[in-house]
C-alpha positions, 0 to 999 in steps of 0.5 A: 814486789808490788808497785805502790802507786804514787799519790796524786793530790787532786783536791779542790783548788782552794787558794788563800794567800795574801792577808792584804787583800783588797779585792777578793773573789768568792765563787759559788757552786751555782757559778756566781762570782762575787767580788769584795773583801772576805772578812771571815772564812772558816769551815762553816761559812764565808763572810764577804763585805760588799759595797752595799753591806756584808753577806754570808754564805754557808761553806757548802755553797762555796766552790772556792775563794781567792784572796789578794790584789786584782793581779794576784787573783788573776794569777791564781785564776790562770794557775787554776786553769793550768792546774785543771789542764794538768789534771786532765792530761794526768788522768789521760796518762799524757804525763809530758803535757801534764808536766808542762801545765803544772810548770806553768801553774808553778810559775804563777804560784810558786808557793803551792805545795800541791802543784809541786806534788802533782808535778813530781807525780807526773815526772815519777810516772815517766820514771824521771826520778831525779826531777820527781825528787826535785819537785817533791822536795820543793813541795816538802819545803813548803809543807813538811806536814803534808803526808801525801807529799812525804809518802811520794818523796819517800817512794821516789827516793826508794825508786831512785835507790836512795834507801837511807833517805827513804828510810829516814823519812818513813821512820819519822812518819811512822813515829809521828802517826803510829796508827798509819800503815802506809810508812810500814808498807813502804819500809817493807819494800825498802828493807827488802831492797836492801836485803834486810828480810827479817826487818821487811817481814816485821814491817809488813806484819806491822802494816797488816796489824794496823790495817782495818780489814782487807783492802786492794793492797792486802793481797800484794802485802801478803805476796811481798811478805811471802817473798821476804820469807822465801829469801830467808828459806822459810818456805812453809811460811812463804807458802802460807803467805802466797796462799793468803794472797791468792785467797784475797785475789785469785788471779794474782799472777805474781803470787801464783808464780811465787807459789810454784817456785816455793813448791819446787824448792820444798820438793827439792828439799824433800828429795835432798833429805831422802838422799841423805 
């Protein structure tokens, strides 16, 4: 079976919390910091009230915005530093150090779903699924509409053997966004792991229909599809799926071995038919 990579949210660290802000900071892409009161912040521009008047910056010129009291802003700045160090350690696959940095950031910003999500991904990469689930569930409570968090939580449930929880969450995701192939992909894995091979085939086929052209995952999906066919003894369909996987990725070790297994099974079946 293929391994579905955990999603890491590594976007812009943009924090906008308190509405009672008395000292806000706008950080421009030219490295300038301006302190005042943000009176408007939207997709097109940021308007900042300064002692000498009001200035407006195009959103494309703004790196990040911090809103809050001086203490809140200082906490956000420190959290941003811990976040950046955590990202750096994560990219170097030093997950233990990444965990330590994310936890420091969370201590300062306990309502940031992205921090909990990244903490979960760091734990998941150490195969500490109980802690990964705990972090992802915290992120989910803060932002239940975040599909990155939902997919990561479902993946962690699956890896930890909580298949019912994974299936429940994935079905909800598939229903809310029927054009998204990702819930179907992971449902295929969950169904395979719970010996529901026909349902697994249907989930993979649905994912393939939803995908717009071949992606890096497509070869793995065909390999998984072949494995589900093989479990049902549908050797011809399994062979076709493995061959398609190899067409898409000629050096697919799993598909090569699986195809050899299918060939042996078909040969064995042919011999048995002759002997009868």
